[in-house]
C-alpha angles and dihedrals in degrees: 000000000000117000118217106218122196112254107264130172123225106306120224101162136032120195115201132204110213112208112071090352114058090021135010118258134017118291097212094049127030097358130249141273116215120237103218094198090059093051091051091045093056089051092046093048090050089054087055091054093254114137124226126208138169137234111180136149097229143109105285097216094048093046093047091049091052093047090048089051088054091049093238106099095098091057092069127077129200093005111194104203105163145101099270133111108287096220092062092044091052090050090053093050092050089051093047090050089050091231138126127250094241088065094051132087123197121198122197137146094221119087095206091052090053091049091049091050089054092047094056094034106032098187097044121120107234120184142170117248091263087079092063096085090058095054100087092054097041115109092222091063096052092107121166128289111269109160091160090058089232094156093049090051091050090053092047087058089049089049092051091050091050092051089055093047091050092067089066093079134139088270090061089049088054092050093046090051091050092073095225112197130186132195122198109212114195096181098080098167093106094049104055093118092047092048091050090051093051093048095046103040111030122087115155093060097029101110095178102033094200104154115207131163130241096271091052090049089054091051091046091054091050093054105106093197091068132062119219135178140173123224123229118194135186135162139173090291098057147291117301093191120207105350105156145045137186139178126187128180135221091281088059091246120142112237094176127023112162137152138181123257088237090079096044112140095018094100093238098138091048092049093050092044092056092042087059089052095252100291123200110285132174105208116211107208145266106051127158100223136045126232092203125108129032125331112268111266094201093073123084127195125230129194092214128022113183106232105236116221110253111253106253116219115242117243087251095046123116115275113211133190116202122194119183146073115336095238086078086070084090088067093041090056090063091049092050091053087069095056099262113149110229130190115193133212104185140143114294142178127253129167086005092298129107115243121201109190090166107111119115089242092056089052090051089053092047091052099042112026120094122240089255092052091051090048089054094053090048093050093052102037126074122203095045137084138209093274093060096092097035127117131165096208096106097033097053107021110217126211088238140004122219111199123187109199106191096108089073091068096069114008110110123229121222126196122211107233096211105039100026098227120137131220133189107220144168141023097250137076087226117111112243090203095057109095089208088068096048094090088056094051093044089055088046091055092046098051091050096046093245093152092157090079127065140169089277089063091052092047091050092046089051090052095047101040139053120212114236100173125228118330119270124246089251092054088045090057092048090051089053090054092049091049092051091046092051097049121071109264095234091065110088117223116213110198123205108208133196129277117244103179113143092357103087094112101054108010095077089146092063088050094046093052092047090049091054091048094048090051092046093052092046089056101040131073121238096013121123139180131232095199111211089182083084094061110101112237097002113138141170125197111195091187093067096017087240119158126190119191124150120220088252090055088059091049091049090049090055088054089052090052092048091055091048093047090051093055099037101046134049093222120114110245138152112272094210136032106258098314092205090054092048091050091047090051092051091050090050091049092050090046093051093047091050091047091051091048090052093049095046101040123008098030095047091047091050090052092046093056089043096238089178100171095057094045090056095048101044134042123209090253095055093045091050093049088049092054090048092057094048 
C-alpha cells in the first residue's frame, strides 16, 4: 500500500516533546514508560547528521535524569525543558542552531502546542506522534552518513558557546554597574559572634552545613593548622557588613564555606571559591548558587573597606515585620538602607535541620493558639522546636506586616491521629509518613549531621500522623481571612504573591493561589499586593520547589514595597531607593552596554578594515562615551 507522506523539505533538526511523545506517560505525575524505537530513532538520525532537540514543559532536573538513565541525553542539543510557551522556545532553538524553520520538524501530542509552534514559526513542520513511524522511510530524513557523529559534536560546541554567552545578560549588566566590592579579612578575632551566627543560622548559601557553637568557633580560629577568613561586602546600594566565612585545612579542603542570604545572587561564593584556587569541598545540598564556571568579573577586591555605620532608624521611623522565605532578605537590605527598622520571621535551622514555619496556617496557629495548645503540639511532634509557632506581631505591633505566601504552594500538612491537630512541616513534597521515603529522609538527616533523628522517629511519626498534602487554594483563602481577623485592623498587610511568567499552561496552582489572593485583597480593608508578576523573568515552580529571581528582581520588589508602604502608612519614608544611586546604576549599565557594543561590532569592524587613523585618534572608552551621549 502506498503511504501519502506530508510534503517536508530537507530536515536538519527534529524537536521532540517528551510526555506522550518521546515516551509514554507524564514524568511529573504517574511516571513514564520508554519507547525503545524512539530512542533508537534519535541515535539513527544523529548518525545521518540530523540534529535532535527537546521542547517540553517539565522539571529540567527530572527530565535530564530520566534521559541520562535511558542513555540518550547526550544526543540532544539546546534542550528547552521549562514552563514557558513552546512556540517561543522553538523559535529560540532554531535561532541557536542557526537554521531555518522549513528545515525543522516539531513533534507533540497536543494540538494547541502544534498550532502555537506554527504561529511563532510559520514555515515549521509540526506533527502529532503518529508521524514518527514514517520518519525512517521519508526522503526528507535521508540526511548524510555521519557514523562519527561529527555534526552532533559541532552542535555541542555551539551549545557550549551559547551557554557561556547567556551569562552575559541584563542581570550581569546590573551587577557590573552595582560596583560590588569584597574584602577578605583573615584576622577573625573580632567576628566570633558573627561567625557563630552565620554557621548556625544560614542554610541557602551554607555549602558545608557543619553547625558548631560559639566555643567551637573560638577553638577553630585558634587552630594554627587551619586558615580562616571572614568576607565583608559592599556595593553602590549599601554596606552588607560581614556576610561570609570560610576555613580550610592543611590539605586545602574547605571545612566551612558559608554566606548570608543577603548576598544571594551577587556571585560572592563563586568569586571567593575561585580566589582560593577551587579547594576540595564536599557540598551538602541544597544550595542556592553554583560554584561552577568562571569567577564573576563584576566583583572587585579591596584591601580595606571602611565599615559603614548601620543607618539607625529614627524613633519615628517605620517599623516593619517581614514574614517569609529568607531569600527575600535581599529586598529587605535595600529597605534597611533607608533607615526602616525591620524584624524578620524567616526559615531557620535547628538541630541541623532547616525549619520553615512560614505557611499561612502556621501563622494562624501562632496568632490564635494558646500557650498550652502550642506546648501540646511541640510535645507530640518531632522535627520542630519551641520557636515554630512564635510570632511577634501581637507583642510588638509593627507599622506594617509584609507576608510572602509561596510556602503554601508546596509544604505538606500532617494531621495527628490521636489529638486532631494539624501541622505544616518540611521543605520537600515527599511524604514523611510513607515508608518508601524513609531512606531518603535518613540520608537527608545523615548528610546534615542531624544525628538526633533516626528511623524510629520516622516510624513513630508515620504511626502518629496522617499526610494531607499541601493546603488547597480554598483553605489558603480562609487562612488569609483568619490572619486579617487576628491582626489589628490599623496594621496594613502587604502580601507578596507568586510569579506566573511562562507557566500559565501547567502551573494552574500558582494561578489559583494568586486568584484567591487577588480576590481577598479586593474585599478586605488595609490589605495590599506587592505583585511579583510584574518582575521580568521571575519564576516559581511548585513541582520542584524551584525559584528564579535575579538580583534586580529583588531590588524591583523593594521598590514595589516602598510605594505600598508610602500609601498604606502615615510614616515618613523614602519612596525610592537612593534615586541618585539608581540613576548612577542605569548610566553605568548603559555605558557598559555601549562599550560592549563598540568592542563587539563597530570597533572590531574598524580594525578589520584597518581604519588606522581613527584607531589612533580614539580609544574604545571615548567612543563608547560618545555613543552614550548621542
